[in-house]
C-alpha positions in Angstrom: 233.7 205.7 240.6 234.9 202.0 241.2 232.5 199.1 241.5 232.2 198.9 245.3 230.9 202.7 245.1 228.3 202.0 242.4 227.4 199.1 244.2 226.5 201.2 247.5 224.6 203.8 245.0 222.6 200.4 244.5 222.9 200.3 240.5 225.0 197.2 240.1 224.7 194.8 243.3 222.5 191.8 242.1 219.5 190.9 244.3 217.4 193.6 246.0 219.1 197.0 247.3 218.4 198.2 250.7 215.9 201.1 251.9 219.2 203.0 252.7 221.0 202.5 248.8 217.5 203.6 247.4 217.3 206.6 250.0 220.9 207.5 248.9 220.5 207.5 245.0 217.4 209.7 245.5 219.2 212.1 247.8 222.2 212.1 245.0 219.8 213.0 242.4 218.8 216.1 243.8 221.6 217.0 244.8 222.8 216.7 241.5 219.9 219.5 241.0 220.5 221.5 243.4 224.4 222.4 243.0 225.1 221.2 239.4 221.6 220.9 237.3 220.4 224.3 236.0 217.1 225.6 235.1 216.2 225.7 230.9 219.7 223.9 230.3 219.3 220.3 231.9 215.7 220.7 232.7 212.4 222.8 232.4 209.5 223.6 234.1 206.5 223.4 232.1 203.2 224.8 233.5 200.5 222.8 234.5 202.7 220.0 234.7 203.6 218.3 238.4 207.4 217.0 237.6 210.2 219.1 235.4 211.0 217.4 232.4 214.5 216.3 231.8 216.5 217.7 229.0 219.6 215.4 227.3 222.2 217.7 229.2 220.4 216.4 232.4 220.4 212.9 231.6 223.9 213.3 230.5 224.8 214.5 234.4 222.8 211.7 235.9 224.7 209.2 234.1 228.2 211.0 235.1 227.2 210.9 238.7 226.2 207.3 238.8 228.9 206.4 236.0 226.6 204.9 233.6 227.7 204.4 230.0 224.8 204.9 227.3 225.3 203.9 223.8 223.6 203.0 220.4 222.7 199.2 220.0 219.8 200.0 216.8 219.2 202.5 214.4 216.2 202.3 212.4 215.6 204.1 209.0 211.6 203.8 208.9 211.7 206.9 206.1 209.0 207.0 203.7 208.7 208.7 200.4 207.9 212.0 201.4 208.7 211.9 205.1 211.5 211.2 207.7 211.5 208.7 210.7 213.7 207.2 212.9 214.0 204.7 215.6 216.9 204.5 217.9 217.3 202.2 220.6 220.2 203.1 223.5 221.4 200.7 226.1 223.0 201.6 229.5 225.7 199.7 231.6 227.9 200.2 234.5 231.4 200.6 235.1 231.4 197.0 235.2 229.9 196.5 231.6 227.0 194.7 233.3 223.7 195.8 231.2 221.0 198.0 233.3 218.1 198.7 230.4 217.9 199.5 227.6 214.8 201.9 225.9 213.6 203.3 222.5 213.2 206.6 221.4 211.2 207.8 218.1 210.8 211.0 215.7 209.0 211.4 212.6 208.6 214.8 210.1 204.9 213.4 210.3 204.7 215.5 213.4 202.9 218.4 213.4 205.6 220.5 214.7 208.1 219.3 211.5 205.4 218.6 209.2 203.7 222.3 209.3 205.0 225.9 209.4 204.3 229.5 209.3 204.0 230.9 205.7 206.8 233.2 204.4 205.2 236.4 202.3 202.7 235.2 199.7 203.6 231.8 200.0 200.2 230.5 201.5 198.3 232.0 198.5 201.2 230.2 195.7 201.5 227.0 196.9 198.4 224.4 196.4 195.2 223.3 198.9 196.9 220.6 199.7 199.7 221.9 201.2 198.2 224.3 203.0 195.9 224.5 206.0 194.0 226.9 208.7 194.2 225.4 212.6 193.1 226.6 215.6 195.2 227.4 218.3 195.2 228.4 222.0 196.9 231.9 222.3 197.0 232.8 226.4 193.7 230.9 226.5 192.1 232.3 223.6 191.2 230.5 220.4 193.0 231.6 217.7 193.2 230.7 213.9 197.0 230.4 212.1 197.6 229.5 208.4 200.1 227.0 207.9 201.6 225.4 205.2 203.4 222.2 204.4 206.9 222.1 204.9 209.3 220.0 202.5 213.0 220.2 203.8 215.4 217.1 203.2 217.6 219.2 205.8 215.4 218.4 209.1 216.9 214.6 208.1 219.4 215.3 210.8 217.5 217.2 213.6 214.7 214.2 213.2 217.9 211.9 213.7 218.9 213.8 216.8 215.5 214.2 218.1 214.8 210.3 218.3 218.8 210.3 219.8 217.4 212.4 222.7 214.4 210.8 223.3 215.6 207.4 223.8 219.0 208.7 225.9 216.5 210.4 228.0 214.3 207.4 228.5 216.7 205.0 228.7 218.6 207.3 231.8 215.3 207.7 233.6 214.6 203.9 233.4 218.2 202.8 234.6 217.9 205.4 237.4 214.4 205.1 238.8 214.3 209.1 238.4 210.6 209.1 237.0 209.3 210.2 240.2 211.6 213.3 240.0 212.0 214.1 236.1 209.0 213.6 233.6 210.2 213.5 229.6 209.5 215.3 226.0 206.8 217.9 227.8 208.7 220.6 226.0 207.7 218.5 222.7 204.0 219.1 223.1 202.0 221.3 221.8 201.4 224.6 224.4 197.6 224.1 224.3 198.3 220.3 225.7 200.1 222.0 228.8 196.9 223.8 230.2 194.8 221.0 231.9 191.7 220.9 233.9 190.6 224.3 231.7 193.5 226.2 233.2 193.8 230.0 231.7 197.4 230.4 230.5 198.1 233.7 231.1 200.4 236.2 228.9 203.4 237.3 229.8 203.7 239.8 233.4 206.0 242.5 234.0 208.5 240.8 236.3 207.4 241.0 239.8 209.6 242.3 242.3 207.6 241.3 245.2 209.2 238.0 246.9 208.0 236.2 250.4 209.0 237.6 253.2 211.0 235.1 256.1 207.5 235.2 257.4 205.5 233.5 254.4 208.7 231.3 254.2 208.4 230.1 257.9 204.1 229.6 257.4 205.2 227.8 254.3 207.8 225.5 255.6 205.0 224.6 258.4 202.6 223.8 255.8 205.3 221.5 254.0 206.3 219.6 256.9 202.2 219.0 257.5 202.0 217.4 254.3 205.1 215.6 254.5 207.1 217.1 251.7 210.6 217.9 251.7 211.6 221.2 250.8 213.4 220.7 248.1 210.8 218.7 245.9 209.0 222.0 245.6 211.8 224.2 245.1 212.7 221.4 241.8 209.1 221.6 240.5 208.7 225.4 241.0 212.6 225.9 239.3 213.9 227.7 242.4 217.0 227.3 244.6 215.8 228.9 247.7 212.5 230.2 248.7 214.0 233.9 249.1 213.6 234.0 245.4 210.1 232.9 244.8 207.9 235.8 243.8 204.5 236.4 245.8 202.7 235.8 242.7 203.8 232.1 242.5 201.5 231.6 245.8 198.6 230.3 244.7 200.7 227.7 242.3 203.0 226.7 245.6 199.4 225.9 246.9 198.6 223.9 243.7 201.7 221.7 244.2 201.3 221.0 247.7 197.6 219.4 247.0 198.8 217.3 244.3 201.7 215.9 246.2 199.3 215.2 249.1 196.8 213.4 246.8 196.0 215.5 244.0 195.8 213.7 240.1 198.5 214.3 238.1 198.6 216.9 235.8 200.8 215.4 232.8 
């Protein structure tokens, strides 16, 4: 993609871009989602959240689409005596070398998912009181008490570094392509209890639903979307499906919630 083509997408041209260029850029990302990006590989649909969460492989595809180069500008090792912590700043540039923006991402072994783990065998009885705990978590809406032990694993060093890299890479991609209204970020890293807003009950896994929308259901849904001013592809992206025909009937209430959120309901995450 040359500079002229990139300018037409509104990424290089100095000064304000046109409404047509903005619309083309947004449509390009949506087309990428429909044709190239795959759910659970490039992005994830998180229960209780209005927007899909962008993963690093998806961010990489978006940068390929717009011919954007992302490089690490600064790596800060903020580790202490008994913890690992990295902060990474990444810079995005277009094909001409013009800097589009920067973003910072950070990760620490003090985060719960790295600091605590499930004990193995009789480990919980053997470790000191300072290195174990009992915590309450939600499991499908029901509170349960879990036993955990502290993690002391130097091999996490690279994991923490790569997570900081991922967070900063996705952040700068969302920033310079202005796709924050299409994708959220790092929702998959939140504890499950943070993803059930407004007191919604998280239901246990169900058997595969084989009842799908009929043509009549789909026609009625399209009429509702048109009345709400919501593009059909936006709903499909939120639901994590490529067509209405593959959406189970059991998701009807979830679809209505998505439409309500789009037309004025508060954003969940």
